[in-house]
N, C-alpha and C positions, 0 to 999 in steps of 0.2 A: 307443768313447768317450763321454760325455754331456760335453755342455755344460753351465757355469755361467754364462756369460757373459748378462747383460739390459740393455736400454736402457731407463736410467732419466734421465726428460727431456729427452732431447737427448745425456745423458750415455754414453757406451759404460764398462762393467766389465765384470771379467772374472769377476767372480763378484755374488753380491746383499749380501753382508754389506758394512756400513758401521760403522766405531768412532763410536760417538757422539759430541758433545761432551759432554768429562771430561776426568777429570783424564787419563785414559789420551791425552787428544788436546793437552795445553794448554802442549806444549813440542815443539821439534821433534825432540832424542832420543825423544820417546815416538811421536811421529806417524812417524819412520821405525822404531821397531819395528813400529808395527802393518802398517808396510809390510809389511816384511821378513816379518809374521805371514801375511801371505798377503791382508788386507783388499780388498775391491774399490774402497773411496771413504772416507777420511775426512774428518769434520764438527771442523773445529776449535773450541776452547773458544771460548763466547761472548765478543765484545769491545763494548764498549764505549766513544760517547762523551764523555767525563766527565774532568773535572781529579782527577787521584787525590791532588791535595796537598788536594782540600777531603773527603774521606772516608777516615776509621778505616780501617788494613791490619784491623786483626782476627786474626783467625786462623780454624780451622776446627777443628769439632768433630765424631765422629761417635759412636754407638753401634750395636753388632752383636748382634742376638738372633733368633728364631726367624722374625719379624716380616719382617726382611732388615735394610738399610743405612740409619739414621737421620745425617742431615749437617743441619750447619749453617752459616754462614758467613759472612761479612759482603760488601756490594757489592764495595766494592773487592778481598776475598781473592777473590771466587768468577768473578770478572771480568777480562775483560784490558782496557789500553786500546787504542783502536784503531789508533794509532802498533806497539802492542806486536804486535797481531794482525794486523795487514797485515803487520810485519817477518817474522812467523810464517809466513802464508801463500807470501809472495816467498821466503823461503827452503826451505819444505816444495815446492814447485813446481817448484824448483831441483834439488833432492834427491831426488824418488821421481817415476814415471811412472805413479803414479794419481790421479783427480781429486781437489782438495780444494776440499773444500765451507769456505765460511767463515758462520758464527755469526755473529749478529748481533745487540745488545741496547740496549733504552732503556729508562730511568725514566719517560716518556713516550712521545703518539705525534704527536711536533710530525713531520711530513713531510721536512721539511728536516735535521734532526739525522741521519734513518734514510737517507737520500737521500744524502746527504754519507759516510757510513760505508759503506753498498752502492759507491758509484761508486769509494772507496780502496779495499776490496775487489776489485774487478772492473777494476783497475790494478793489482793485486799480483798476477794471473793467477788468480783465484776462476775456479772453473768453474759453481760457484752461491752462492746467497747461501737461507740460511736465518735465519729470521725468527724470532727466540726471543724469544716474548711472556711469558714467566718475569716481568720486570719492568715492566711495566708496570703503572699502579696498579687497585686492587683495589677495587671489584668488578671484575672483568675483562668481564663479559659485561652491564653495564651497560648502557642505552640511550643513552650519551650516547658510552662506551668505545667499544662495538662499531660506530655510526656512524661513530667518528674513522678507528678499526680497516679498516672498509672502504671510506673515500677513502685510506689509508694504501695498502692495499695497490695501490687502481687506478692511485694516483698513483707507486708504483714499477716496478710491472710497464711501463709507456709508459716512463718513461727509465733503467730499465735496461736494458743488453744480456745481460746473461748470465740466466739461470731464478731466478727468486725464487719462495721456498717457505716457509711460515708452520710452526711448528711448535706444534700444539695443545694442550692439556693440558686436567684436568677441571673448570678452571674456565668454560668454554664447552660448552656439553653438546655430544653429538657432532651429532643431528640439529639442531639450533641453526645448530650448526657450517657444515653441509653445505649450511643454505640461504643464510648468508653473504656464502661464500666465490664462491657462482656469478656468474660474469660479471665477475670483478675481475682478470681473466687470469693467476693465478698457473700456475705449472707444474707445481708436485706440492705432496705435503703430508707434513709429517713428523710424528709423532705421539707420545702424552706421553708420558715416560722417568720422571716421578716424580710424586708429591703433594705437598703440603702441609699436615700436618698439627700436633695440638698436640705437642711437647716430650715424649717418652715418661718417664713420674715413678714413682719408686719408693714402692709405697702404703708399705710396710715405714719410709719414711723419712719421714714427713709431708709428700707429697707429692713432694719433691724432686726435681731433672730427674734422669736416668738419664746424661744428657751430662755428664761430669765437667767443674770449670771454665767451667761458661756460665750467665752468669742472666741474667734479663729478656729471652729471646727465648721469642715467643710460638708461632711455630710453626718448623717445620723440614722437610727434605722427608724423605721415605723411598721410596726404591727394593726390590722384592722383585720374587717370585716373583707375589705375588695378583695383581700389575699385568697378571698377563697376559691374563682374560676381559676387561679392561675393555680393555685396547690392541687385541685382536681385536675387541670391538662394535665401535671408532672405524673399525677398516680395515674391517670389512664395510661398514657405513654406508656412509661415505665413498667405497667399491669402488664401489656399488648408485649416490649418489645423484650424484656429482661424476663417477666415471669417472677419473680422476687417477691418475698413478702417485703410490706411496704409498710413506714410508720409513717403517714400524713399530718401533717401540717403547717395553720398559719391560716386565718380567718374563720377558722372554726368557732359559735357561739352555742350552738345548743348541740340535742340529741340526733334532731333529724342532722343536722350536716354532718354527723360520723355515719348516720345512718347512708347520707348522700355516697361520701367515701366511702365507704365500705362498699358500696353500689361498684365504685368506678375501679377496685380492684386492690382497695387497702384492707390490711388487716388487720391492724392497729391507728387507731387517732390521737396526735399529743392536741394536748390542752394547756397555750401559756397565758396568752391574754383575756379569757374567759376569767380565768381563779385569779390574776392577778388588780381586774377591776371588781369582781366582785367574792371572790373569798372562796376556802375550799370547799363550802358546802354546797357550789356551783357539782362536783363532780355527782355525787348524789343524785341530783337532779337529771343529770345526764344520762345516769344509768338506768334510771328511773324510766327515762322516756323513750330510749332507746329497747327495754324489757318491757312496754305497754305497746309501742310500735313491733313486736314480734309477735304481742300475744293476739292484738288485733286485726291482723295480718296470717293469722294462724301458720306463723313461722314455728319449728321449734328449738333454733338453734340460729347465731348472730353468722356465724359461717355460713347459712344458704344464701347473705345475699348478697357475698364477695362478687365480682367480676359481672353482676348481673347486667349491669347499662350495656358490658360489650356486647349483649346480641342483639342491639339495634343499630349496628356500628359496622361498615362495611371496610373492612382495614385496607381493603384492594384501594379505595377511591370513589367507587362509584355511588354514588346519591342519587335516594328516588324521593323526588318532588311529585309528590299526589296530588292532582288537581283541585283545587279548593280556589275560592274568591268570596269577597266580600258582598253581603247584603244587608240592606238594609229594613231596621224595623220600625215602620212609619207610627206604629201604637205610640212605639217609646221615644223616637227621635226629636229631638226641640229646634232641629234647623239653626243649632247653637253657631254651625259654620269653623269648628275650632280643625274637625276631621281635613277640610279642605286650604287649610292656610299652614298648614304643615310643609314645608319645602322638600319631600322625600318623595312623593308621587304623586304623577300626573292622573291618574285613573277615578279620581274623587273628585266632584263640583258642587256650589250651588247653583241651581238651576232654576232661577224663578221665586228661588227662598226654598227649593228645595233640594236636601243631599244627593245628588249623583252617580254609581258607580259603572264607568265606562266596562264595557264587556272583555274588556283586554287584560283588565283585573286579573293579578295571579296568585291574590289570596296571601301577600304576605304577612299582616297579623299587625300591619304598623299603625293603620287609623284606627283598628277597635282600644287601640291601646293608650292614645291620647282622648279619645270619647269617652267624657265626665260622665255618662250614662249608662250604667251596664245594660248591656244586650241590645242598646240602639246600630249598633255595629255588631256583626258576628262572622265569623269564615267559617262558609260550608263545602263540604266536598262537592265537585260537579263531576257529570259526566266529560268524558276528554274531549267527545266529539263537540261539546256545548261549548268548550273553551276555545279558542283560537288559542291562548299564548300554548297550550300543550298539544 
């Protein structure tokens, strides 16, 4: 029997799957559904300390295409007031027996504003605080904002008893983030779940927004599978540079994605888009996929996977290119010429109707990836003495 239990910044979770701050966690009914489906913890929809009467309610607009889910809403529509957020946390703590992580946001970096919100969530029974930096002023990585952010984190971690963890996104580059977060006292790091981009437009409609019934928006949020490599990059760097527990999110759509994130150093993995698009039942599928992987590969615990990918990395910058080249299997090659027409490599040609690879090939692997016949082109290891590139 494999174990999916993890410890995340002092919290004991029955598994590493966390329901991210999103529509699936903005009401008590939804939070309960996440818990019943089996998540290890829930991050509530972001709450902010603001007077709702001073903000337009507006609405939410979405557009879905092959790139992902595009969404836009007003500040008031996309956040809960602190009063409503505290009520959600208090009721959730009473209703379910898994950690409730309260997500806090603000329109500025005033420590008092954040501290009051954090203490209110702490008193409501939250197990941890996620600091949602999404709403602080742009540019978020300006020297002034970064200085205030460091001061904010250091202040909150010294005055709040439960773990404090910022949520990073693309607005703060990861290597820069790793440097500025050192010494702030944070307990963990939550990673990206969306990116702000221009609203999708229809070029056949004179650049009109594809989001119907929306005008005047400069940006919107984009969620999708394309985020996964970026999320893994943030995970890898934060794991190596800070060594803190990480909750990775953004672009993950199945159990294999969770396993990959954990191998790069994540302790827990957040899901939102998958649940939004396909329902709460996906959580059970994720857990089954992770459990099956562990059993099939003779692991007793999911913790054995953490950071595994780092043993193949030289963090001193020294890369090791093992000698290799492409060979042609003429029994399979149909001489279609597709590999020779790509403007990427000058080492492969059609000679008298046959594909020929020059001895200067260094085995980059591009031509096999475009070949329509599996196995016709293969990258093989070679003796360095026989390959002039090495």
